[in-house]
N, C-alpha and C positions, 0 to 999 in steps of 0.2 A: 535495469534500473541504474544510473548516476549517484553516486552516494551525495551526498549533503549534508553539511555539519548547521548547528543552529543559525548560526550568522547568514551564510548562504541562503539558508530558509527564511529569513528574517528580508533581504536585502527582496528576493525574488515575490514575496511576497507585497513589500512596497510597490514591488513595479507591475504587478496585480492590481492594486489598490487605483493605482495611477495608469490606468487603464493601456497599460505595457510598455510604458515608457517615463522615464524618470530623471533628474537630475541632482545635483549637488545640491538646491534648495531645497529640493523634496526627502536628500538624505541627509541634512542640516534640522529637515523641521521634524522629522520622524525620532523613535527612539536610538535609533544606532550608533545616532552620536555621541552616548556614552559608550561605545568603544574603543572613539578617538580614531584619528585623521589615518594614523597609519595601519590601523585594523581594518578599517572601511576598506582600503586604497587596496591589500591584500586582497580583499575578497575580491572585490570586482577584478582587479587582474585573472586571481584564480579562476572566479566563475566565466572572465570571457575566453580562458582559457581553453576550457573546458567544453567551448562554444556555447554557453547556457546564458549567457547576453551578449549583446555586440556593438559596439560604440558608434553613436548619430556623427557627421560632421559639424555638428555642433557643440557635441561633447557632451551631449548625453548620452544616455544608455537605454539599449529598446532589449523585452524578456525576448526569449528565441521559443519558436517549437521546441524543441527540443524539453528546454524547460518548462512546459506548459503542460506536455504531456505525461510529465511526472505526478503533478497533483492535481492537475486543472483540466483534464481534461475528460468529458462529461461520457466522452465513449468509453470510460475505464470504467467497472461498479463500482459504487461507493466506496464496498467493504474492501476492496482493493488498497482506493484510496488512502481511507483511516488508518490504514496499514503500513503504508509508506512513508504517513507522516508522524506513524510512532515510532517508527525507527529511527525519525529523527529524533523527537522529543514525545517526552507523557506531556498530556492534555487534559484540557478539562472538553467539555463539549461546548463550552460558550468560547473556546476557541480556536477547536475543532469546525466550528461552522466558520468562524470569521476568516479562517485560514484558507478551506475547503470552499466555500461559498456553498454550500448545501445546510438546509434548512437543519431547525433542530429536531422539529419531530421525525424527519428522514435519519439523523444522528442517531437518533435515541433505539430505532428502530434497528441496524446495522448495527451500531452497537452491542445491541442486546443477544443478536444471532452469531456475534465474535466472541461474547463473553460466553455462552452458551456450549460453542465448541472450545469453549479453553486456551483462547487464542489472545487473548488481552486479560486484562487485572482491572478492578476497578479498587481505590485504595482512597477513604474519605481523608481529607489534610484538611485543615484551618491555615485559610488563609485572610489576612486584614481582616482577620477578628470571625470571617465564618466557615463553614464548612464545605469544602468545596470537593465533589466527584471528582478525580485525577486515572486520567485511562495509560494503561501502558501496557508494551506489547510486551507476549512470553516468548520463549526460545519457540515454541510450537507456531507461534502467527510469523515467527521472524522464515521459519523452514514454508509455510505456506507462501507466504507472498515472494522470496525466493522460488520457488516450483515454478511461478507465472511465467517467472523470465524464461522458461522453458517449456513450461506445456500449453501457455496461456489461462485464462479465466475459466472455460468453460468446464474443466474436469473438475476443478474444487468442490467438495459437495462439505455444507455443514450441518454440522449436530451429529456429530461421528466420530467418534474418539479415532485419534491415528494408529492402533492395531486396528480397527475392522476395516480401515480404509487402505491398508496397505494385505489387508488378504483379498480384498474388494480387487484391485492391483494385480494380485498374484493369481487370482482366475482367472480373470480376463489374459493373463499374459500367457495361462496354461492352456485356453481357449485356444489364444493363436498360433500358441507350437503346433496340439491337436491338427489345426486346418493343414500346418504344413507337412506336417509328417506323412506318408505315403503306403498307408494299408488303410485296410477293408472299410470302407466307405460307410457300410451299418453301424461298426463299432465308433466310427470316429463322434457318428451321431448321439450315438448310448452314450456314451462319454462325456458331452456336448450337455447335453439332456441331464448328466447328474450334476455335472458343475453349477449349471443353469439354477436349476434348483435348489441346491446349497446357497446360493446366491439368497435365490427369495426368502429362505429359511433365515438366513441372517436378516435378512428383511433392512439391507444396505440400500 
């Protein structure tokens, strides 16, 4: 995944809210103006260099598919989009819903799954006189989302500890090696059966 800073995120979020295209007026009327012209220009140049936005002939900017794929591709599982967002900044459910365009109800389900898997942490914070649940990614969550860059999303299993997942993957590797070794087929099958039974007993 292309890494984003918080200012990058705000610019791309603005683009999403403006249906993919924004100009200096949109920037001026957004919260981004607090950064000042210099900071915004630097961020726009960086995003353009990384092909995350493109410059249009009229001076406006458009978000690219490369950027959309990070947080706004509906083909990407919601849990992965949440972890990617939390890698950039800690968020409340309301912020996540606004940025990712995912309903709060769906987020509640996905966040609970991530929390039980010890990939994210919730900490209550007082903001504007109210207690707000803020979620942040844990090191295990970073490890999981980084693994998806190589392994894809299908191999990620929730609700198990990292140690259990490691055991599961180790057994699969042993089975594969046995299949590749040339010795008596019956012995092979016996070992594979024993390892499969072990996996079932572990209930992974």
